[in-house]
C-alpha positions in Angstrom: 0.0 -0.2 0.3 3.0 2.4 1.0 4.7 1.3 -2.2 1.7 2.4 -4.2 0.6 5.3 -2.7 3.2 6.9 -0.6 2.2 9.5 1.6 -1.4 8.7 1.5 -1.3 5.6 2.4 1.1 6.1 5.6 -1.8 9.0 6.6 -4.6 5.9 6.1 -2.4 3.3 8.3 -2.0 5.9 11.2 -5.5 7.0 11.4 -6.7 4.8 14.5 -3.7 6.3 16.3 -4.5 9.1 18.5 -3.9 12.7 17.2 -1.0 12.9 19.9 0.9 9.8 18.6 4.3 10.9 17.4 3.9 9.1 13.9 0.4 10.4 13.2 1.6 14.1 14.1 4.8 14.0 12.1 2.4 12.6 9.0 0.0 15.4 9.9 2.6 18.3 9.3 3.7 16.9 6.3 0.0 16.9 4.8 0.1 20.3 6.1 3.1 21.4 4.4 1.9 20.1 1.3 -1.8 21.5 1.4 0.0 24.8 2.2 2.4 24.5 -0.9 -0.3 23.9 -3.2 -2.5 26.3 -2.1 0.0 28.9 -2.4 0.5 27.2 -5.9 -2.9 27.8 -6.7 -3.3 31.3 -5.9 -0.1 32.1 -8.0 -1.8 29.8 -10.8 -5.1 32.0 -10.4 -2.9 35.3 -10.4 -1.2 33.8 -13.7 -4.5 32.8 -15.4 -6.0 36.1 -14.7 -3.5 38.5 -15.8 -2.9 36.1 -18.7 -6.3 36.6 -19.9 -6.3 40.2 -19.6 -2.9 40.3 -21.7 -4.3 37.7 -24.4 -7.3 40.5 -25.1 -5.0 43.4 -25.1 -2.9 41.8 -27.5 -5.7 40.6 -29.9 -6.9 44.2 -29.8 -3.1 45.7 -30.7 -3.0 43.2 -33.3 -6.2 44.2 -35.0 -5.5 47.8 -34.6 -2.2 47.2 -36.2 -0.2 48.3 -33.5 1.9 45.1 -32.5 3.7 44.6 -35.9 5.7 41.5 -36.9 9.6 42.3 -36.4 10.7 38.8 -38.0 11.5 39.8 -41.7 9.5 37.0 -44.0 12.6 34.8 -45.3 12.9 34.3 -49.1 12.1 30.7 -49.9 14.7 28.2 -50.8 17.5 26.4 -49.3 17.0 23.4 -47.1 19.8 23.9 -44.4 17.5 24.2 -41.8 15.5 21.3 -42.2 18.9 19.6 -42.4 19.4 20.9 -38.7 16.2 19.5 -37.8 16.7 16.3 -39.5 20.0 15.9 -37.6 18.7 16.6 -34.3 15.6 14.2 -34.7 18.1 11.4 -35.6 20.7 12.5 -32.9 18.0 12.7 -30.2 16.9 9.3 -31.3 20.3 8.2 -31.1 21.3 9.3 -27.5 18.0 7.8 -26.2 18.7 4.6 -27.8 22.1 4.7 -26.3 20.8 5.9 -22.8 18.8 2.6 -23.1 21.3 0.6 -23.7 23.3 1.9 -21.4 20.9 1.2 -18.4 20.2 -2.0 -19.6 24.0 -3.0 -19.6 24.3 -1.7 -16.0 21.5 -3.5 -14.4 22.3 -5.6 -11.6 20.6 -9.3 -11.5 18.0 -7.9 -9.4 17.0 -5.4 -12.1 18.6 -2.2 -10.5 20.4 0.3 -12.9 23.7 1.6 -11.8 23.1 4.8 -10.0 25.4 6.8 -12.4 23.4 5.4 -15.7 20.5 8.3 -15.1 22.9 11.0 -15.1 24.8 9.8 -18.0 22.3 9.8 -20.0 20.9 12.9 -19.4 24.3 14.0 -20.1 24.6 13.0 -23.5 21.5 15.0 -24.5 23.8 18.0 -23.8 25.8 16.9 -26.6 22.5 18.1 -29.1 23.1 21.4 -28.2 26.0 21.3 -30.9 23.1 20.4 -33.8 21.6 23.8 -34.1 25.0 25.2 -35.1 25.1 22.9 -38.3 24.7 25.8 -41.1 28.2 27.1 -39.7 29.8 23.7 -39.9 28.4 23.1 -43.5 29.6 26.8 -44.7 33.0 26.1 -43.3 33.5 22.4 -44.7 31.5 22.9 -47.5 31.8 26.5 -49.2 30.5 25.7 -52.6 27.2 24.4 -50.7 24.5 26.3 -49.0 25.9 27.7 -45.6 26.3 31.2 -43.8 29.3 32.8 -41.9 28.3 33.3 -37.8 27.0 36.5 -38.2 24.2 36.0 -40.9 23.7 32.9 -38.8 23.1 34.6 -35.6 20.9 37.2 -37.6 18.6 34.7 -39.3 18.2 32.2 -36.5 17.3 34.7 -34.2 20.4 35.0 -31.9 20.5 38.6 -31.6 19.5 41.3 -28.8 16.7 42.6 -30.9 15.6 45.8 -29.2 17.8 44.9 -26.3 18.4 42.2 -24.0 16.3 42.7 -21.2 13.5 44.0 -23.5 13.3 40.8 -25.2 13.4 39.2 -21.8 10.3 41.2 -20.6 8.5 40.6 -23.9 9.0 36.6 -23.6 7.4 36.9 -19.9 4.6 39.2 -21.3 4.4 36.8 -24.4 4.3 33.8 -22.2 1.5 35.3 -19.6 -0.5 36.3 -23.1 -0.4 32.8 -24.2 -1.7 31.2 -21.1 -5.5 31.0 -22.0 -4.3 29.1 -25.0 -2.4 26.7 -23.2 -5.3 26.4 -20.7 -7.4 25.4 -24.0 -5.1 23.0 -25.1 -5.7 21.4 -21.7 -9.2 21.6 -21.8 -9.6 20.2 -25.6 -7.2 17.0 -24.2 -9.4 16.6 -21.2 -12.5 16.5 -23.6 -10.9 14.1 -26.1 -9.7 12.0 -23.1 -13.5 11.9 -22.0 -14.6 11.1 -25.2 -12.3 8.1 -25.9 -12.8 6.7 -22.8 -16.2 6.8 -23.2 -16.0 5.2 -26.5 -13.7 2.6 -25.7 -15.2 1.7 -22.4 -11.8 1.5 -20.6 -9.4 3.8 -18.6 -7.4 6.1 -20.4 -3.4 5.6 -19.6 -1.8 9.2 -18.8 1.4 9.6 -20.8 4.3 8.3 -19.3 7.2 11.3 -18.1 10.6 9.8 -17.4 11.3 13.0 -15.7 8.8 12.3 -12.6 10.5 8.7 -12.4 13.6 10.1 -12.0 13.1 12.8 -9.6 11.1 10.6 -7.3 13.8 9.4 -5.0 16.8 11.0 -6.6 19.7 12.6 -4.8 20.1 16.5 -5.1 22.9 15.8 -7.9 20.3 14.1 -10.3 17.6 16.7 -9.3 20.1 19.4 -10.2 21.1 17.9 -13.6 17.2 17.6 -14.4 16.3 21.1 -13.6 19.5 22.0 -15.7 17.9 20.2 -18.4 14.3 21.4 -18.2 15.3 25.1 -17.8 18.6 25.6 -19.9 18.7 22.9 -22.4 15.4 22.6 -23.6 15.0 26.5 -23.9 18.2 26.6 -25.9 18.4 23.8 -28.2 14.7 23.3 -29.0 13.9 27.1 -29.3 17.2 27.2 -31.6 15.6 23.9 -33.6 12.2 24.6 -34.0 11.6 28.3 -33.8 14.8 29.5 -34.7 15.4 27.1 -38.0 11.9 24.9 -38.6 9.7 27.8 -38.3 11.8 30.1 -40.0 11.9 27.7 -43.3 8.1 27.1 -42.7 7.6 30.9 -42.6 8.9 31.4 -45.9 6.5 29.4 -47.6 3.5 29.6 -45.5 1.4 32.6 -43.6 2.1 33.1 -39.9 -0.9 31.1 -38.5 -0.2 28.1 -40.6 3.5 28.2 -40.3 2.8 28.6 -36.5 0.4 25.5 -36.2 2.2 23.6 -38.4 5.9 24.2 -36.3 4.0 23.5 -33.4 2.3 20.2 -34.1 6.1 18.9 -34.9 7.1 20.2 -31.6 4.4 18.3 -29.5 5.1 15.2 -31.7 8.7 15.6 -30.8 7.8 15.0 -27.1 6.3 11.8 -27.3 3.0 12.6 -25.3 0.5 10.9 -27.9 -2.1 12.1 -30.1 -4.7 12.8 -27.3 -2.1 14.7 -24.7 -0.1 16.4 -27.2 -2.3 19.6 -27.2 -1.0 21.5 -24.5 2.5 20.9 -25.9 1.1 22.3 -29.2 -0.5 25.1 -27.8 2.9 26.3 -26.4 4.9 25.7 -29.6 2.2 27.9 -31.2 2.8 30.7 -28.5 6.6 30.3 -28.6 6.3 30.7 -32.5 4.2 33.9 -32.3 6.6 35.5 -29.8 9.3 34.6 -32.7 7.2 36.4 -35.3 6.6 39.2 -32.8 9.9 39.8 -31.8 12.3 38.6 -34.2 15.0 37.8 -31.5 14.8 33.9 -29.9 15.4 35.5 -26.6 11.8 36.0 -26.0 11.1 32.2 -27.0 14.1 30.9 -24.8 12.5 33.4 -22.0 9.1 31.9 -22.2 10.2 28.4 -22.7 12.4 28.8 -19.4 9.6 30.3 -17.3 7.3 27.4 -18.5 9.5 24.7 -17.5 10.8 26.1 -14.4 7.4 26.4 -13.2 6.5 23.0 -14.0 9.3 21.7 -12.3 9.0 23.5 -9.4 5.6 22.4 -8.8 6.8 18.9 -9.7 9.6 19.2 -7.0 7.8 20.6 -4.4 5.1 17.7 -5.1 7.6 14.9 -4.5 9.4 16.0 -1.8 6.1 17.5 0.5 4.6 14.4 -0.2 7.2 12.1 -0.3 6.5 10.4 -3.6 9.3 8.2 -3.6 9.7 5.5 -6.0 9.7 1.9 -4.1 
């Protein structure tokens, strides 16, 4: 019971004990901490949703009246160097996942436990993928007669520039993320509706998507938690924004209107996260929002900021739940 339900099971098992019993008093104090933490997060979430809704309608009005205009110049059609970067990233990501899986399988002990350092190595391998977005520079250096670009042109086209000022772009990323919160909530609502419909049609329970990060955090040591947080808040915003908004969206934007290019790039972004068709819509909503920020600002700083803000918030909530409720792996 404890292995399956953790803190809630321990509370249930100590229920017959008097409130003055040390075991029950300790568990009740842990539950109070979890309740307070989740209550504060709920208040924060309500504030974010309210401010995001206001900013969403303000943004719609400003766009409709022409007071907000895209600062990203529409690229000229032609070339495929950014599609090559995306293909290399996809292949590299799959290769890293396979390699990490093999490493985990080869280091398992006879009782089925993997080596404690294997997950850390698997996470570390993903950092090598941060080199792939710079493929156009490598192509230019070693294949000058093929399509490529020098460093200054690469930074300008992919969005690695200061825009109208670094901190101004950071602020725009925060505002853009908040304005996109209603879209993200709509993605969650759509997923809930689809899951409910699918469950009623199939007559069975719908399985939630597996989240390996949750499994790693549960019972992980502080070093592993730090590695996971860095991966979510540093690696993902940098690498994924360079690939999806810096490269893929730019390529699509040269051929498609803004809404269609944003939707297509967001769909690919969601598919790459591997949550399945029913659970992809929240991630797709995030990708759509990040693409609009890229179009609005031209620079990737706002997209990276919004991405890091979202992942950091999710990680904070996840770690708070795991540590406060003691949701450790059996």
